[in-house]
N, C-alpha and C positions, 0 to 999 in steps of 0.2 A: 777438291774439297778436303779429301783425306790428308793431303799434304799440308794444307793450311792448318787443319786441326792439329796435326802432329807438331807443326812448327809452334803454334800457340801453346800447346801443352809443354813442349820442351822449354820455351822461354818462361812460362809460368813457374815450372819447377826450378829453373836456373835462378830466377829472381828470389824465390823463397829460400833456396840454398844460400844465396849471397846474404840475405837478411839474417839467416841463422848463423852463418859464419861470422858476420860482423858482430852480432850479439855475443857470441862466444868469446871473440877476441877482446871485446870491451869488458866482459865479465872477468876474464883472466887478468887483464891489465888493472882493473879496478881492485880486485882481490890482492894482487901483488902490491898495489899502492898502499894497502892497509898495513903492510909489514913495516917494521922499523927501518927507515932508510932516510937518506938526505933528500932535501927538496930537489937538488940537481938530479939525483938518480930517478926520482919519481917523474920529473919532467922529461928526462931522457926516455923513459918507458912510453910516455904519451907521444913523444916525437917519433919513436920507433914504430908505434902503431900507425901513425899517419903515413910514415914512409912505406911500411909494408902494404898499406892499402892504396898507395900512390895518390894520396890526397894532400900532400904537404903544400903544394902550390895553391890548390883551391882553398885550403884552410887559411893560409897566410894572406890571401886576397881579402878575406873578411875579418880576420882576427889577428891583432898585432903580436900577441904572446900566446904561448902554449900553456894551458892549464887543464886539469882534469874535467872541470865542469863544462868548459867551452868545447873541448874535444868530444866529450860524450854528447852534448847537445848537437854539435855539428854532424856526428856520425849516426845519431839516432833520429832526429826529427827535423833537420834543416831541409826544407823543400828544394833549395837551390843546389843541394848536393845530390846528384843522381845516384850516388852509392849509399845514401843514408838508408837506414832500415825502413823508414816511412816511404821513401821513394821506391824502394824495391818492392815493398808490399803493394803499393799502388800499381806498379807495373805488372805484378803478378795478377792482381785483381782484374786489370784491363785485359790481360791475356785470357783469363778464365771467362770473362764476359764475352770475348770474341768467340771462344769455343761454344759457349752457350748459344750465342746468336747464330752460329753456323749450324749447330745441331737442331735447333728449333727456330727456324727463321720466321715462322708465322705467329709466334707467341709474342705478346707484348711485355 
């Protein structure tokens, strides 16, 4: 039981860390996009973010072109993207629930 609890706690923390890192990368890229630059340079920044996150293929399966709004939506709230912030927080919550259920199995 202790090993299962430790495993769930590890993954809960890992998913939360992934969500935080994704949010930070999106924030930096968004702030950088506000600086004066060409449209090509801004698009290259969003392409780089997808590449760093290894999401380029997943993104292009659903979206034909790269733009800030679609990349942010894809990385923040798209349920089909297992690396989105929303998906990571859901996975963290499920791991927390599993720990709670193991610790107090007779509670409803």
